[in-house]
C-alpha positions in Angstrom: 17.3 -157.3 -15.6 19.1 -157.1 -12.5 18.4 -154.7 -9.6 21.6 -152.6 -10.3 20.8 -151.8 -13.9 17.2 -150.7 -12.9 18.7 -148.3 -10.3 21.2 -146.9 -12.7 18.4 -146.4 -15.3 16.2 -144.6 -12.9 19.0 -142.3 -11.8 19.8 -141.4 -15.4 16.1 -140.7 -16.1 15.7 -138.6 -13.1 18.8 -136.6 -14.0 17.6 -135.9 -17.5 14.2 -134.7 -16.1 16.0 -132.4 -13.6 18.2 -131.1 -16.4 15.2 -130.5 -18.7 13.2 -128.6 -15.9 16.3 -126.5 -15.1 16.8 -125.5 -18.8 13.1 -124.6 -19.0 13.4 -122.3 -15.9 16.5 -120.8 -17.1 15.0 -119.9 -20.6 11.9 -118.4 -18.9 14.0 -116.4 -16.5 16.3 -115.1 -19.3 13.2 -114.0 -21.3 11.8 -112.2 -18.3 15.0 -110.5 -17.4 15.5 -109.4 -21.0 11.8 -107.9 -20.9 12.5 -106.2 -17.6 15.8 -104.6 -18.9 14.1 -103.4 -22.0 11.3 -101.9 -20.0 13.7 -100.0 -17.8 15.6 -98.8 -20.8 12.6 -97.6 -22.5 11.0 -95.9 -19.5 14.0 -93.6 -19.0 14.0 -93.5 -15.2 16.1 -90.4 -15.0 15.8 -88.5 -11.8 17.9 -85.5 -12.3 19.7 -83.7 -15.1 18.5 -82.6 -18.5 15.6 -84.4 -20.1 13.0 -84.0 -22.8 9.6 -82.3 -22.6 7.8 -85.6 -23.2 9.3 -87.1 -20.0 8.1 -84.1 -17.9 4.7 -84.2 -19.5 4.3 -87.9 -18.8 4.7 -87.3 -15.1 1.5 -85.3 -15.1 2.7 -82.8 -12.5 2.4 -79.0 -12.8 5.2 -77.4 -14.8 7.0 -74.3 -14.0 8.9 -72.1 -16.7 11.9 -70.0 -15.8 14.0 -67.7 -18.0 17.7 -68.1 -17.9 20.6 -66.4 -19.9 22.1 -68.9 -22.4 25.5 -68.2 -20.9 24.4 -69.5 -17.5 23.1 -72.8 -18.9 26.4 -74.7 -18.4 26.6 -73.6 -14.8 22.9 -74.7 -14.3 23.5 -78.0 -15.8 26.4 -78.7 -13.3 24.1 -77.6 -10.5 21.1 -79.7 -11.7 23.1 -83.0 -11.7 22.7 -82.9 -8.0 18.9 -83.4 -8.2 17.0 -81.3 -10.6 15.1 -82.6 -13.6 14.7 -80.1 -16.2 14.2 -79.4 -20.0 15.5 -76.5 -22.0 13.5 -74.8 -24.8 15.3 -72.4 -27.1 13.6 -70.0 -29.4 15.6 -70.2 -32.6 14.1 -66.9 -33.8 14.9 -65.0 -30.6 18.1 -63.0 -30.4 17.8 -61.9 -26.7 20.1 -64.7 -25.5 17.5 -66.2 -23.1 16.2 -69.7 -22.9 13.2 -71.2 -21.2 13.9 -73.7 -18.3 11.0 -76.0 -17.7 10.7 -78.2 -14.7 7.9 -79.5 -12.5 6.8 -78.1 -9.1 9.0 -80.5 -7.2 12.2 -78.8 -8.3 11.0 -75.2 -8.6 12.4 -74.2 -5.2 15.9 -75.6 -6.2 15.8 -73.7 -9.5 14.7 -70.5 -7.6 17.7 -70.8 -5.3 20.1 -71.2 -8.3 18.6 -68.1 -10.0 18.9 -66.1 -6.8 22.5 -67.0 -6.3 23.2 -66.0 -9.9 21.7 -62.6 -9.6 18.3 -63.1 -11.1 15.3 -61.3 -9.6 13.2 -63.3 -7.2 9.7 -63.9 -8.5 6.9 -61.8 -7.2 3.9 -63.6 -5.5 0.5 -62.3 -6.3 -1.6 -61.2 -3.4 -4.7 -63.2 -3.2 -6.5 -60.3 -1.2 -5.9 -57.9 -4.0 -7.8 -60.1 -6.4 -10.9 -60.5 -4.3 -12.8 -57.4 -2.9 -14.9 -57.6 0.2 -18.6 -58.6 -0.5 -21.0 -55.8 -0.3 -23.6 -57.7 1.5 -23.3 -60.7 3.9 -23.5 -64.1 2.3 -26.6 -66.1 2.8 -30.2 -66.1 1.7 -31.5 -64.1 4.6 -29.5 -61.0 4.1 -31.5 -57.7 4.5 -29.3 -56.1 1.7 -30.3 -58.8 -0.8 -34.0 -58.1 -0.5 -35.7 -61.3 0.2 -38.9 -59.6 1.3 -38.6 -60.2 5.1 -38.4 -57.6 7.7 -36.2 -57.8 10.9 -39.0 -58.8 13.2 -39.8 -61.7 11.1 -36.4 -63.1 11.5 -35.5 -65.5 14.3 -32.6 -65.0 16.7 -30.2 -67.2 14.5 -30.7 -65.0 11.6 -33.0 -67.5 9.7 -36.6 -66.6 9.0 -39.6 -68.6 10.5 -42.0 -70.4 8.2 -45.0 -68.3 9.6 -43.1 -65.1 9.0 -42.3 -66.0 5.6 -45.9 -67.0 4.7 -47.2 -63.7 6.2 -44.7 -61.8 4.1 -45.6 -63.7 0.9 -49.3 -63.0 1.5 -48.7 -59.4 2.1 -46.6 -59.2 -1.0 -49.4 -60.9 -3.0 -52.2 -58.8 -1.6 -54.0 -61.5 0.1 -55.1 -61.5 3.6 -56.5 -65.0 3.8 -55.4 -68.1 2.0 -57.6 -69.6 -0.7 -58.1 -73.2 -1.6 -58.0 -74.4 -5.2 -61.1 -73.6 -7.0 -61.7 -70.3 -5.1 -63.0 -71.8 -1.9 -62.1 -70.4 1.4 -60.9 -72.8 4.2 -63.1 -73.3 7.1 -60.3 -73.3 9.6 -56.6 -72.4 9.3 -54.2 -74.6 11.3 -51.3 -73.0 13.0 
């Protein structure tokens, strides 16, 4: 063979290998693109407007429920296209004309704004102070009202009792004046 035919043969072989590699890459890329598009379609990345309850529950955020007249639902749907994700639940047996509007806490302020503009009463906040009454005695283990057996002179300046004072109070409560060792023996000397 001559040198010219070897060069042409080499060029044809390289061209075929490049074509084969490019077809493999194109096939793998199309497969990955199809999987990506399918995942996007299935995940339903809707960020505003009407959706189903499953989508709201999948987010895992706290949900808020609002009552809305069924006649105002079309106006709310137009308002919600601007950035409110919600679901509507209708009670088929109820004849009062109200529907439940469910959204997560991210959109609760926008729903409240719509409801106030359309004449609904503003929600009342619960007063946290009304739920909890003041404690009858101060918190802590050294409170005189709780009855821990210590007197005021046995307390230190910080409000905590000293170990010696506690031991003396416990001895007085038990009726003992001197400590005993196990077996009924008396100690020869008490360390302080």
